[in-house]
Backbone bond lengths (Angstrom), bond angles and torsions (degrees), N, CA, C in turn:
res aa  C-N    CA-C-N  psi(-1)  N-CA   C-N-CA  omega(-1)  CA-C   N-CA-C  phi
1 X - - - 1.439 - - 1.561 109.61 -
2 X 1.326 114.44 133.67 1.438 117.87 -178.97 1.517 112.16 -75.53
3 X 1.286 116.88 165.10 1.473 123.25 178.40 1.505 108.82 -57.13
4 X 1.401 116.61 -47.57 1.463 120.17 -179.76 1.561 111.22 -59.23
5 X 1.291 117.45 -40.19 1.464 120.77 176.72 1.484 112.43 -61.29
6 X 1.316 114.68 -46.44 1.511 120.37 179.19 1.499 110.63 -61.96
7 X 1.287 119.36 -40.76 1.462 122.19 178.90 1.527 110.77 -64.03
8 X 1.304 116.52 -50.72 1.451 122.05 179.26 1.535 111.99 -59.45
9 X 1.280 118.39 -44.31 1.442 123.34 177.95 1.529 113.54 -64.36
10 X 1.376 114.19 -37.70 1.463 118.70 177.65 1.576 111.14 -63.76
11 X 1.308 115.17 -45.91 1.427 118.81 179.45 1.552 109.48 -62.75
12 X 1.292 116.82 -45.49 1.505 121.54 179.88 1.459 110.96 -62.59
13 X 1.322 118.95 -37.39 1.488 121.57 179.06 1.528 108.36 -67.74
14 X 1.315 118.93 -39.90 1.518 123.20 176.25 1.519 108.32 -59.12
15 X 1.335 116.78 -46.71 1.504 119.24 177.97 1.545 110.02 -56.69
16 X 1.325 116.61 -50.15 1.475 120.34 -179.53 1.494 114.11 -59.50
17 X 1.317 117.54 -35.65 1.432 121.11 -179.33 1.538 109.55 -71.65
18 X 1.277 118.87 -42.97 1.485 122.79 178.14 1.539 109.22 -64.13
19 X 1.291 116.78 -49.83 1.458 119.34 179.56 1.507 112.85 -58.52
20 X 1.309 116.42 -39.61 1.510 121.44 175.65 1.501 110.23 -63.23
21 X 1.359 119.84 -38.76 1.440 119.92 179.28 1.535 110.77 -67.99
22 X 1.287 118.13 -36.13 1.502 120.26 177.58 1.490 108.57 -68.99
23 X 1.348 118.47 -39.18 1.469 122.64 176.86 1.501 110.46 -56.67
24 X 1.328 116.28 -47.11 1.462 120.34 -179.32 1.536 111.89 -65.07
25 X 1.310 114.51 -43.41 1.526 118.55 177.22 1.516 109.94 -59.42
26 X 1.297 116.45 -52.04 1.475 118.83 -177.14 1.524 112.18 -57.76
27 X 1.369 113.95 -41.12 1.529 119.78 -178.49 1.535 110.26 -67.52
28 X 1.371 117.46 -30.19 1.408 122.09 -173.66 1.547 114.22 -79.69
29 X 1.346 117.00 -13.49 1.421 121.66 -175.78 1.530 112.16 -101.63
30 X 1.290 116.47 132.60 1.488 122.96 177.29 1.528 109.34 -69.40
31 X 1.325 117.10 167.29 1.435 122.07 177.44 1.557 108.39 -57.92
32 X 1.291 115.57 -39.58 1.520 121.38 -179.65 1.540 110.57 -63.63
33 X 1.346 116.07 -46.57 1.402 123.39 -179.31 1.519 111.79 -63.77
34 X 1.344 116.14 -36.86 1.514 121.24 178.69 1.528 110.25 -64.54
35 X 1.352 118.64 -22.30 1.463 122.99 -177.63 1.507 112.73 -89.86
36 X 1.365 118.51 -16.08 1.460 121.00 -176.19 1.499 109.91 -81.44
37 X 1.355 116.25 140.29 1.466 122.03 175.90 1.552 107.96 -65.37
38 X 1.339 115.91 140.30 1.468 119.52 178.91 1.535 112.52 -65.95
39 X 1.329 112.87 -23.96 1.484 121.79 173.68 1.514 104.74 -156.55
40 X 1.287 119.15 159.44 1.475 120.75 179.41 1.532 112.87 -53.60
41 X 1.317 115.62 125.99 1.450 119.16 -179.79 1.480 116.57 79.19
42 X 1.364 117.54 5.19 1.423 121.99 -177.32 1.514 111.91 -107.61
43 X 1.322 115.95 173.87 1.515 120.07 -175.43 1.555 108.30 -66.49
44 X 1.332 109.09 155.45 1.500 118.94 174.84 1.583 107.69 -89.95
45 X 1.256 119.45 153.27 1.446 121.37 175.95 1.512 113.73 -56.34
46 X 1.336 118.58 -35.62 1.482 121.76 177.77 1.552 109.41 -61.20
47 X 1.295 115.43 -40.56 1.457 119.12 179.41 1.532 109.80 -66.47
48 X 1.348 115.67 -46.93 1.467 116.99 -179.77 1.536 113.88 -58.40
49 X 1.345 113.73 -41.29 1.500 117.43 178.46 1.540 109.23 -66.96
50 X 1.294 116.64 -38.01 1.467 119.32 175.77 1.515 111.89 -63.49
51 X 1.338 114.94 -44.26 1.482 120.69 179.20 1.552 110.95 -59.84
52 X 1.326 116.48 -46.32 1.448 120.77 179.61 1.565 109.65 -64.75
53 X 1.296 116.81 -39.88 1.467 120.10 176.12 1.500 113.05 -55.42
54 X 1.353 114.66 -48.92 1.452 120.67 -178.79 1.533 109.86 -66.35
55 X 1.370 118.38 -45.62 1.473 115.82 -177.25 1.506 112.92 -68.68
56 X 1.359 116.20 -29.02 1.475 117.72 173.89 1.543 110.40 -72.06
57 X 1.314 115.58 -37.98 1.506 120.77 178.95 1.565 108.05 -59.11
58 X 1.305 117.77 -35.62 1.491 122.65 -179.20 1.550 110.24 -69.69
59 X 1.313 118.24 -15.13 1.442 119.16 179.64 1.520 111.83 -69.61
60 X 1.342 118.26 -27.45 1.432 118.32 179.43 1.508 115.06 -55.96
61 X 1.348 118.62 -56.50 1.470 117.50 175.59 1.526 113.16 -68.61
62 X 1.331 117.13 -37.34 1.455 119.83 -178.70 1.486 113.27 -58.24
63 X 1.324 115.77 -41.14 1.472 119.98 -179.66 1.545 113.22 -97.60
64 X 1.285 116.53 11.03 1.455 124.82 -178.29 1.566 110.92 52.13
65 X 1.311 112.09 52.22 1.491 119.60 176.86 1.544 112.84 -107.87
66 X 1.310 117.95 -0.88 1.465 120.34 178.74 1.555 111.71 134.30
67 X 1.259 113.99 -165.99 1.455 123.01 -176.72 1.518 111.61 -87.23
68 X 1.280 115.02 153.37 1.481 120.92 176.29 1.524 110.21 -65.35
69 X 1.331 113.60 156.50 1.455 120.06 -179.58 1.564 111.44 -104.53
70 X 1.313 118.59 -30.59 1.468 121.75 -174.48 1.511 114.89 -138.83
71 X 1.356 119.51 60.36 1.464 121.73 177.72 1.523 112.25 -63.13
72 X 1.317 115.86 -22.25 1.462 121.12 -176.76 1.560 112.78 -65.24
73 X 1.345 114.39 -14.36 1.494 117.39 179.79 1.487 113.25 -89.48
74 X 1.328 120.76 -6.79 1.476 126.36 -177.00 1.510 112.88 -54.56
75 X 1.320 115.78 -49.81 1.476 118.09 -175.70 1.520 114.63 -58.94
76 X 1.335 115.46 -42.98 1.495 119.67 -175.23 1.539 110.18 -80.25
77 X 1.353 119.72 -30.77 1.482 118.75 -169.39 1.484 115.74 -122.50
78 X 1.331 118.08 7.06 1.461 120.06 178.86 1.543 109.62 -138.60
79 X 1.291 116.96 -53.47 1.456 122.09 -175.82 1.502 112.56 -67.34
80 X 1.340 115.87 -41.07 1.461 120.46 -178.75 1.510 115.69 -113.54
81 X 1.331 118.50 152.74 1.476 120.93 175.31 1.487 109.34 -64.28
82 X 1.313 114.48 162.81 1.488 122.29 173.12 1.464 113.66 -53.56
83 X 1.364 112.49 139.12 1.469 122.92 172.14 1.580 111.93 67.19
84 X 1.354 117.92 19.75 1.466 118.51 174.80 1.525 110.35 -100.47
85 X 1.333 115.85 -18.11 1.483 123.10 171.51 1.483 107.15 -133.68
86 X 1.360 117.72 153.95 1.438 119.33 179.57 1.542 110.49 -67.79
87 X 1.356 114.94 151.55 1.448 120.67 172.72 1.531 108.81 -62.25
88 X 1.359 116.49 126.36 1.449 116.72 -171.41 1.566 113.15 -79.78
89 X 1.339 116.95 -16.50 1.466 119.20 178.70 1.547 109.71 -143.39
90 X 1.275 115.04 165.24 1.502 118.81 -175.51 1.533 108.86 -73.47
91 X 1.328 112.77 163.19 1.446 118.73 -179.76 1.544 111.80 -56.25
92 X 1.347 116.65 -43.38 1.435 118.88 -177.72 1.581 110.26 -67.90
93 X 1.311 119.61 -35.57 1.430 120.61 171.68 1.505 114.73 -64.25
94 X 1.338 115.81 -38.58 1.437 123.16 177.85 1.562 110.63 -63.78
95 X 1.288 114.91 -45.59 1.472 120.67 177.75 1.541 110.37 -61.90
96 X 1.321 115.05 -37.22 1.515 121.20 177.03 1.591 106.53 -62.18
97 X 1.303 115.35 -50.42 1.547 119.54 -178.49 1.469 106.56 -59.04
98 X 1.360 121.65 -47.84 1.434 123.64 179.64 1.494 112.55 -54.02
99 X 1.339 117.29 -46.23 1.455 122.17 178.15 1.555 111.45 -64.98
100 X 1.265 117.31 -41.83 1.431 123.22 -176.68 1.591 107.76 -63.13
101 X 1.309 116.95 -54.06 1.453 121.95 -178.20 1.579 110.86 -59.64
102 X 1.296 115.28 -45.42 1.455 114.91 -175.29 1.541 112.69 -74.61
103 X 1.341 116.51 -31.27 1.499 119.38 177.34 1.517 110.15 -66.61
104 X 1.321 116.25 -41.35 1.462 120.07 179.92 1.536 111.29 -69.01
105 X 1.362 112.79 -43.13 1.461 116.63 -179.09 1.558 110.42 -64.12
106 X 1.341 117.74 -43.26 1.448 120.31 -179.19 1.511 110.68 -63.24
107 X 1.302 118.95 -42.68 1.463 123.93 174.21 1.540 110.29 -54.94
108 X 1.346 117.59 -46.05 1.466 122.00 -177.86 1.607 106.97 -67.14
109 X 1.278 116.74 -43.39 1.439 118.58 178.87 1.484 114.52 -59.30
110 X 1.350 114.35 -42.50 1.447 118.07 178.50 1.483 115.30 -65.48
111 X 1.309 117.32 -17.36 1.488 122.78 -179.41 1.522 111.28 -85.26
112 X 1.331 116.79 -17.94 1.487 118.81 -175.90 1.570 111.05 -78.39
113 X 1.308 111.40 140.90 1.486 115.89 174.08 1.485 110.29 -83.11
114 X 1.334 118.84 165.97 1.489 120.20 178.09 1.492 110.64 -57.71
115 X 1.318 120.89 -40.21 1.468 123.23 178.16 1.547 111.02 -61.46
116 X 1.359 118.54 -39.43 1.429 120.78 176.79 1.507 113.51 -66.92
117 X 1.321 118.03 -32.99 1.469 122.61 175.28 1.542 111.85 -61.12
118 X 1.323 113.48 -31.33 1.488 119.68 -178.28 1.520 115.33 -87.66
119 X 1.325 115.83 1.10 1.472 122.18 173.12 1.481 113.93 -72.38
120 X 1.253 117.13 158.25 1.467 122.82 -179.72 1.546 111.13 -64.10
121 X 1.276 116.92 152.58 1.463 119.50 170.36 1.502 108.39 -97.26
122 X 1.370 116.22 169.42 1.473 119.12 -172.11 1.475 115.55 -72.03
123 X 1.292 121.88 -10.36 1.465 122.87 -179.47 1.532 111.18 -87.53
124 X 1.333 118.28 2.54 1.447 121.44 176.92 1.532 109.14 -126.15
125 X 1.332 117.39 139.32 1.461 120.63 -178.66 1.515 106.33 -77.42
126 X 1.315 113.22 161.91 1.527 119.84 174.28 1.498 111.25 -57.82
127 X 1.370 117.28 -38.55 1.405 119.58 -178.61 1.544 112.85 -68.53
128 X 1.288 116.07 -43.49 1.457 119.79 178.27 1.530 110.52 -68.16
129 X 1.310 117.60 -36.81 1.495 124.07 -179.93 1.538 108.05 -61.81
130 X 1.351 117.05 -39.67 1.447 121.43 177.17 1.549 112.19 -56.66
131 X 1.318 114.98 -37.33 1.447 122.49 178.28 1.499 113.63 -81.97
132 X 1.337 119.56 -28.84 1.453 126.76 -177.28 1.491 112.22 -132.83
133 X 1.318 120.63 75.67 1.449 123.90 -173.14 1.551 112.19 -69.92
134 X 1.350 116.67 -8.81 1.472 118.25 178.44 1.520 110.81 -79.82
135 X 1.278 117.16 -6.48 1.491 123.16 171.87 1.483 111.88 -83.34
136 X 1.378 114.19 63.00 1.482 120.77 -172.90 1.512 110.94 -118.20
137 X 1.327 115.71 -179.81 1.412 123.45 -177.11 1.525 112.39 -61.85
138 X 1.328 116.29 -39.56 1.449 121.04 -178.48 1.484 110.76 -63.39
139 X 1.319 116.14 -42.04 1.525 121.90 178.71 1.535 110.46 -59.88
140 X 1.335 115.55 -39.22 1.443 121.39 178.20 1.566 108.73 -62.52
141 X 1.332 114.54 -49.88 1.463 117.68 -178.24 1.504 112.13 -60.29
142 X 1.352 117.78 -40.55 1.486 120.10 174.87 1.484 111.63 -59.88
143 X 1.343 118.22 -44.46 1.468 121.77 178.64 1.475 111.68 -61.50
144 X 1.315 118.48 -47.58 1.493 122.31 178.81 1.492 114.08 -64.96
145 X 1.309 117.92 -32.00 1.461 121.56 172.75 1.477 112.12 -64.88
146 X 1.322 117.22 -44.33 1.500 121.25 177.20 1.554 107.76 -64.44
147 X 1.262 118.40 -43.53 1.472 120.83 179.61 1.545 110.40 -57.51
148 X 1.343 116.19 -47.14 1.524 118.38 179.51 1.522 110.96 -64.56
149 X 1.312 115.13 -36.37 1.452 118.74 -179.99 1.520 110.14 -65.60
150 X 1.262 119.40 -42.91 1.442 125.26 178.92 1.563 109.50 -57.09
151 X 1.373 114.68 -52.06 1.467 117.27 177.81 1.497 113.75 -67.44
152 X 1.299 119.78 -28.62 1.463 120.45 174.83 1.544 109.39 -62.18
153 X 1.311 117.93 -36.96 1.452 120.21 173.57 1.519 114.21 -62.12
154 X 1.285 117.00 -36.83 1.406 123.05 177.38 1.552 110.61 -69.26
155 X 1.332 117.23 -44.27 1.441 122.82 176.92 1.497 109.82 -59.20
156 X 1.332 117.23 -39.59 1.456 121.32 179.73 1.489 113.21 -56.41
157 X 1.306 116.45 -32.17 1.446 120.54 178.65 1.521 113.99 -63.08
158 X 1.319 114.73 -21.06 1.520 118.88 178.87 1.506 112.24 -78.45
159 X 1.341 117.92 -15.76 1.473 118.43 -177.45 1.532 107.76 -65.83
160 X 1.346 119.15 140.51 1.463 122.40 176.59 1.528 112.24 -50.72
161 X 1.337 117.51 -42.93 1.444 119.03 -176.93 1.496 110.34 -63.97
162 X 1.308 120.18 -31.38 1.483 121.43 179.00 1.488 110.02 -75.60
163 X 1.293 119.69 -27.37 1.478 122.12 -179.36 1.548 109.84 -78.42
164 X 1.293 116.05 -24.42 1.457 119.91 -176.46 1.573 111.16 -93.54
165 X 1.276 115.01 -5.87 1.491 117.20 -177.76 1.489 113.28 -81.20
């Protein structure tokens, strides 16, 4: 295995690990727990899962992997802060959308070669990419993995064991 392959696989494995953790957290919370703020005045786990679903859905066009699956979730989970608009779908439907987006993304990620990971993403022009080749698909995946990990920590605060500690 080449160095480039090892690097790409390491980043992809980190993505899978974090997505798996969020999956477990989402599955462990009841509908009632998903609606509770993680701290007074803070986001609810349902909002955080919706937010992650939307930001991951945006990776399809950003990384040139296809069309988005759930743009209808943008208003509730990206454009507006939590609890300013009603949740557009049930928690079970949101979990389904989360799983759908991440399964399709992960499959697309696994199909990319190391060279494709180092290609530019759609938010950077070819001219700017020539000057800054670190603005590539792999950098986006690392950023989104860290983003998901951060929100996983917030969701963790909603678990009863975290509240009793």
